[in-house]
N, CA, C and O of each residue as an XYZ file, in Angstrom:
468
protein
N     157.943    167.241    173.202
C     157.197    166.617    174.291
C     157.602    165.147    174.392
O     157.683    164.432    173.394
N     157.849    164.731    175.607
C     158.159    163.324    175.850
C     157.235    162.777    176.917
O     157.019    163.399    177.958
N     156.695    161.600    176.639
C     155.859    160.883    177.606
C     156.456    159.490    177.718
O     156.414    158.709    176.767
N     157.006    159.185    178.870
C     157.781    157.955    179.016
C     157.199    157.106    180.143
O     157.101    157.540    181.291
N     156.816    155.880    179.775
C     156.269    154.941    180.761
C     157.354    153.970    181.218
O     158.355    153.757    180.533
N     157.130    153.398    182.375
C     157.994    152.331    182.871
C     157.194    151.484    183.847
O     156.150    151.908    184.345
N     157.692    150.287    184.113
C     157.091    149.460    185.150
C     156.313    148.260    184.692
O     155.843    147.490    185.530
N     156.154    148.060    183.399
C     155.443    146.883    182.933
C     156.266    145.632    183.148
O     157.409    145.692    183.601
N     155.670    144.496    182.816
C     156.379    143.240    182.950
C     155.461    142.057    183.028
O     154.269    142.144    182.731
N     156.042    140.933    183.439
C     155.311    139.678    183.567
C     155.071    139.391    185.046
O     155.991    139.460    185.862
N     153.840    139.073    185.373
C     153.489    138.797    186.770
C     152.446    137.692    186.805
O     151.675    137.531    185.859
N     152.419    136.938    187.881
C     151.405    135.900    188.024
C     150.082    136.501    188.456
O     150.032    137.575    189.055
N     149.031    135.802    188.149
C     147.695    136.236    188.578
C     147.685    136.442    190.093
O     148.229    135.642    190.855
N     147.049    137.542    190.500
C     147.022    137.901    191.913
C     148.151    138.807    192.328
O     148.168    139.318    193.448
N     149.096    139.010    191.433
C     150.262    139.820    191.732
C     150.015    141.311    191.583
O     148.899    141.769    191.339
N     151.107    142.048    191.743
C     151.066    143.501    191.759
C     152.118    144.088    190.825
O     153.229    143.571    190.710
N     151.745    145.170    190.168
C     152.683    145.951    189.363
C     152.399    147.432    189.590
O     151.277    147.821    189.916
N     153.424    148.242    189.414
C     153.254    149.692    189.487
C     153.833    150.311    188.225
O     155.019    150.166    187.929
N     152.979    150.996    187.494
C     153.401    151.701    186.296
C     153.666    153.162    186.640
O     152.996    153.755    187.486
N     154.659    153.721    185.963
C     154.986    155.141    186.134
C     155.031    155.808    184.776
O     155.354    155.179    183.768
N     154.705    157.080    184.762
C     154.746    157.842    183.518
C     155.172    159.261    183.831
O     154.604    159.923    184.700
N     156.184    159.717    183.105
C     156.661    161.085    183.281
C     156.519    161.833    181.963
O     156.971    161.366    180.918
N     155.891    162.989    182.028
C     155.713    163.838    180.859
C     156.603    165.067    181.005
O     156.671    165.675    182.073
N     157.288    165.426    179.913
C     158.163    166.592    179.949
C     158.040    167.383    178.658
O     157.591    166.869    177.634
N     158.440    168.626    178.728
C     158.407    169.469    177.548
C     157.045    170.019    177.191
O     156.854    170.546    176.095
N     156.089    169.904    178.108
C     154.732    170.399    177.852
C     154.635    171.820    178.380
O     154.869    172.075    179.562
N     154.289    172.738    177.494
C     154.282    174.143    177.857
C     152.949    174.618    178.404
O     152.864    175.690    179.004
N     151.902    173.818    178.197
C     150.578    174.224    178.641
C     150.175    173.461    179.892
O     150.793    172.462    180.259
N     149.129    173.952    180.536
C     148.650    173.306    181.739
C     148.088    171.932    181.407
O     147.318    171.780    180.459
N     148.474    170.941    182.185
C     147.985    169.581    181.984
C     146.680    169.418    182.760
O     146.661    169.547    183.984
N     145.603    169.137    182.052
C     144.296    169.001    182.691
C     144.069    167.615    183.286
O     143.360    167.456    184.279
N     144.678    166.630    182.667
C     144.492    165.261    183.164
C     145.613    164.378    182.642
O     146.194    164.632    181.587
N     145.898    163.343    183.405
C     146.797    162.292    182.969
C     146.127    160.963    183.287
O     145.358    160.847    184.241
N     146.430    159.985    182.484
C     145.777    158.711    182.724
C     146.435    157.567    181.998
O     147.490    157.710    181.380
N     145.775    156.417    182.092
C     146.263    155.191    181.485
C     145.169    154.548    180.651
O     144.014    154.454    181.066
N     145.562    154.110    179.471
C     144.709    153.331    178.598
C     145.386    151.986    178.379
O     146.592    151.844    178.577
N     144.594    151.000    177.967
C     145.183    149.712    177.621
C     144.619    149.226    176.300
O     143.505    149.572    175.905
N     145.421    148.416    175.631
C     144.981    147.825    174.372
C     145.462    146.391    174.311
O     146.662    146.118    174.279
N     144.504    145.483    174.295
C     144.813    144.060    174.161
C     144.772    143.682    172.683
O     144.143    144.384    171.890
N     145.420    142.603    172.301
C     145.429    142.197    170.893
C     144.021    142.047    170.332
O     143.173    141.378    170.923
N     143.784    142.674    169.194
C     142.491    142.577    168.533
C     141.401    143.444    169.127
O     140.250    143.385    168.696
N     141.760    144.255    170.122
C     140.768    145.110    170.761
C     141.133    146.575    170.617
O     142.273    146.919    170.304
N     140.148    147.436    170.851
C     140.389    148.869    170.793
C     141.058    149.346    172.087
O     140.932    148.722    173.141
N     141.757    150.447    171.975
C     142.358    151.053    173.148
C     141.236    151.617    174.025
O     140.311    152.258    173.529
N     141.331    151.370    175.330
C     140.270    151.823    176.211
C     140.860    152.411    177.492
O     141.966    152.072    177.911
N     140.082    153.299    178.088
C     140.513    153.964    179.311
C     140.551    152.976    180.472
O     139.625    152.191    180.674
N     141.646    153.035    181.229
C     141.768    152.253    182.450
C     141.518    153.151    183.665
O     140.708    152.833    184.535
N     142.225    154.265    183.700
C     142.084    155.183    184.835
C     142.571    156.558    184.417
O     143.486    156.691    183.605
N     141.946    157.574    184.984
C     142.324    158.949    184.694
C     142.219    159.786    185.956
O     141.338    159.579    186.791
N     143.134    160.734    186.077
C     143.137    161.639    187.216
C     143.276    163.059    186.704
O     144.244    163.386    186.018
N     142.311    163.902    187.036
C     142.349    165.272    186.568
C     143.178    166.145    187.516
O     143.515    165.734    188.626
N     143.493    167.340    187.059
C     144.331    168.235    187.858
C     143.633    168.683    189.136
O     144.294    169.092    190.092
N     142.301    168.611    189.162
C     141.568    169.000    190.373
C     141.198    167.788    191.225
O     140.382    167.889    192.142
N     141.808    166.640    190.913
C     141.675    165.492    191.789
C     140.571    164.502    191.484
O     140.382    163.544    192.234
N     139.840    164.708    190.406
C     138.779    163.764    190.067
C     139.385    162.521    189.412
O     140.316    162.611    188.612
N     138.831    161.357    189.773
C     139.301    160.106    189.188
C     138.187    159.433    188.397
O     137.000    159.618    188.667
N     138.602    158.664    187.434
C     137.673    157.893    186.614
C     138.334    156.553    186.332
O     139.433    156.497    185.780
N     137.658    155.471    186.715
C     138.206    154.136    186.522
C     137.276    153.303    185.647
O     136.056    153.458    185.693
N     137.862    152.428    184.861
C     137.057    151.426    184.169
C     136.440    150.500    185.212
O     137.059    150.209    186.236
N     135.238    150.047    184.954
C     134.550    149.176    185.921
C     135.385    147.932    186.235
O     135.366    147.432    187.360
N     136.104    147.445    185.250
C     136.848    146.196    185.417
C     138.026    146.314    186.382
O     138.547    145.300    186.846
N     138.451    147.543    186.688
C     139.623    147.705    187.561
C     139.286    148.364    188.887
O     140.153    148.483    189.753
N     138.056    148.790    189.061
C     137.678    149.455    190.306
C     137.939    148.536    191.499
O     137.580    147.358    191.490
N     138.564    149.097    192.508
C     138.894    148.323    193.695
C     140.212    147.579    193.594
O     140.705    147.057    194.594
N     140.788    147.522    192.406
C     142.065    146.812    192.222
C     143.203    147.752    191.814
O     144.347    147.563    192.228
N     142.890    148.752    191.010
C     143.901    149.686    190.507
C     143.706    151.042    191.178
O     142.585    151.450    191.479
N     144.817    151.726    191.404
C     144.768    153.067    191.971
C     145.671    153.983    191.170
O     146.841    153.675    190.940
N     145.129    155.097    190.751
C     145.916    156.083    190.025
C     146.286    157.221    190.965
O     145.483    157.647    191.796
N     147.512    157.703    190.818
C     147.965    158.845    191.611
C     148.866    159.707    190.741
O     149.324    159.281    189.681
N     149.108    160.906    191.199
C     149.810    161.852    190.340
C     150.615    162.840    191.169
O     150.209    163.251    192.256
N     151.754    163.203    190.629
C     152.551    164.302    191.164
C     152.415    165.446    190.173
O     153.099    165.476    189.150
N     151.533    166.384    190.477
C     151.240    167.466    189.531
C     152.479    168.293    189.216
O     152.691    168.698    188.073
N     153.282    168.537    190.219
C     154.457    169.393    190.023
C     155.437    168.774    189.040
O     156.170    169.486    188.353
N     155.448    167.453    188.974
C     156.403    166.764    188.103
C     155.752    166.202    186.851
O     156.419    165.547    186.050
N     154.451    166.451    186.669
C     153.725    165.851    185.532
C     154.010    164.356    185.445
O     154.328    163.823    184.382
N     153.890    163.715    186.565
C     154.123    162.277    186.651
C     152.865    161.606    187.180
O     152.222    162.109    188.101
N     152.521    160.471    186.591
C     151.344    159.728    187.023
C     151.734    158.271    187.246
O     152.596    157.724    186.558
N     151.073    157.662    188.225
C     151.364    156.282    188.584
C     150.084    155.448    188.522
O     148.983    155.966    188.708
N     150.244    154.167    188.262
C     149.116    153.247    188.317
C     149.537    152.037    189.143
O     150.349    151.221    188.709
N     148.968    151.940    190.342
C     149.206    150.784    191.201
C     148.189    149.722    190.842
O     146.983    149.935    190.964
N     148.681    148.582    190.400
C     147.822    147.514    189.914
C     147.948    146.334    190.877
O     149.034    145.778    191.037
N     146.858    145.957    191.508
C     146.857    144.833    192.437
C     145.843    143.789    191.993
O     144.999    144.045    191.134
N     145.941    142.617    192.590
C     145.030    141.506    192.258
C     144.903    141.333    190.752
O     143.799    141.207    190.222
N     146.021    141.329    190.082
C     146.020    141.279    188.625
C     145.434    139.973    188.110
O     145.600    138.910    188.709
N     144.748    140.086    186.987
C     144.087    138.955    186.350
C     144.654    138.763    184.944
O     145.158    139.715    184.348
N     144.578    137.551    184.412
C     145.062    137.346    183.034
C     144.402    138.282    182.032
O     145.027    138.675    181.047
N     143.149    138.642    182.273
C     142.464    139.545    181.341
C     142.966    140.981    181.412
O     142.561    141.814    180.602
N     143.838    141.283    182.363
C     144.475    142.604    182.409
C     145.649    142.697    181.441
O     146.203    143.777    181.235
N     146.027    141.572    180.851
C     147.143    141.551    179.909
C     146.867    142.470    178.728
O     145.852    142.334    178.045
N     147.780    143.406    178.495
C     147.617    144.390    177.429
C     148.863    145.273    177.396
O     149.730    145.198    178.266
N     148.919    146.102    176.371
C     149.881    147.196    176.360
C     149.201    148.391    177.026
O     148.086    148.766    176.663
N     149.878    148.972    177.988
C     149.336    150.108    178.730
C     150.024    151.384    178.256
O     151.251    151.471    178.199
N     149.197    152.369    177.919
C     149.683    153.636    177.395
C     149.358    154.759    178.368
O     148.252    154.838    178.903
N     150.321    155.607    178.582
C     150.095    156.821    179.356
C     149.537    157.893    178.432
O     149.974    158.026    177.289
N     148.579    158.652    178.927
C     147.936    159.698    178.138
C     147.957    161.015    178.895
O     147.755    161.061    180.108
N     148.205    162.077    178.157
C     148.253    163.426    178.730
C     147.232    164.297    178.013
O     147.217    164.375    176.785
N     146.376    164.953    178.799
C     145.328    165.817    178.254
C     145.640    167.267    178.589
O     145.757    167.642    179.755
N     145.770    168.071    177.546
C     145.913    169.513    177.735
C     144.564    170.189    177.535
O     144.215    171.117    178.265
N     143.815    169.729    176.557
C     142.496    170.264    176.281
C     141.426    169.423    176.966
O     141.406    169.273    178.188
N     140.546    168.886    176.147
C     139.455    168.055    176.673
C     140.000    166.836    177.423
O     140.966    166.205    176.993
N     139.356    166.517    178.558
C     139.810    165.342    179.309
C     139.350    164.042    178.651
O     139.725    162.956    179.094
N     138.556    164.144    177.620
C     138.094    162.935    176.929
C     138.930    162.609    175.708
O     138.725    161.577    175.068
N     139.874    163.487    175.380
C     140.662    163.285    174.172
C     142.128    163.603    174.449
O     142.521    164.769    174.418
N     142.942    162.582    174.720
C     144.357    162.831    175.015
C     145.080    163.542    173.884
O     144.802    163.335    172.703
N     146.024    164.394    174.293
C     146.821    165.128    173.314
C     148.173    164.475    173.068
O     148.741    164.596    171.983
N     148.677    163.793    174.066
C     149.973    163.137    173.953
C     149.891    161.717    174.513
O     149.160    161.437    175.463
N     150.672    160.832    173.883
C     150.706    159.428    174.293
C     152.129    158.983    174.540
O     153.065    159.484    173.916
N     152.289    158.045    175.450
C     153.549    157.370    175.598
C     153.672    156.240    174.588
O     152.761    155.990    173.799
N     154.796    155.572    174.624
C     155.064    154.524    173.649
C     154.430    153.197    174.041
O     154.348    152.280    173.224
N     153.986    153.094    175.282
C     153.325    151.878    175.743
C     154.269    150.963    176.495
O     155.464    150.900    176.206
N     153.717    150.257    177.461
C     154.490    149.272    178.211
C     153.645    148.008    178.355
O     152.459    148.073    178.679
N     154.264    146.878    178.112
C     153.542    145.609    178.106
C     153.336    145.096    179.531
O     154.267    145.048    180.335
N     152.106    144.719    179.817
C     151.771    144.044    181.073
C     151.213    142.675    180.711
O     150.231    142.569    179.977
N     151.838    141.644    181.226
C     151.391    140.278    180.960
C     151.142    139.575    182.284
O     152.021    139.502    183.142
N     149.932    139.061    182.435
C     149.547    138.376    183.665
C     149.319    136.905    183.329
O     148.441    136.569    182.534
N     150.106    136.047    183.932
C     149.980    134.618    183.663
C     149.041    133.973    184.677
O     148.938    134.399    185.827
N     148.365    132.937    184.210
C     147.398    132.253    185.085
C     148.048    131.129    185.876
O     147.377    130.455    186.657
């Protein structure tokens, strides 16, 4: 199984980034894909999740600014990040859920997002 993220980088506050994640080699049905973030000294936390039946779940801190979308046929998920803030700075991880949507089964290696003020 491979989960590969791309699209991180350095951006100024107010800017935009788009993260992409492609999952391959998964033999079972994917119930959900999503994004988590982890800032230095903090726990990894959910940013956004999209289930196979179209339900979305966003962290309160990103509602109205981030949009998650998915290509089910390709097991690919995207995170459009707008109006970025310095507090969005973190490593962003793609997560793939085969079983419970609350407990990812596979993770990507992470991509750094840095927002300068």
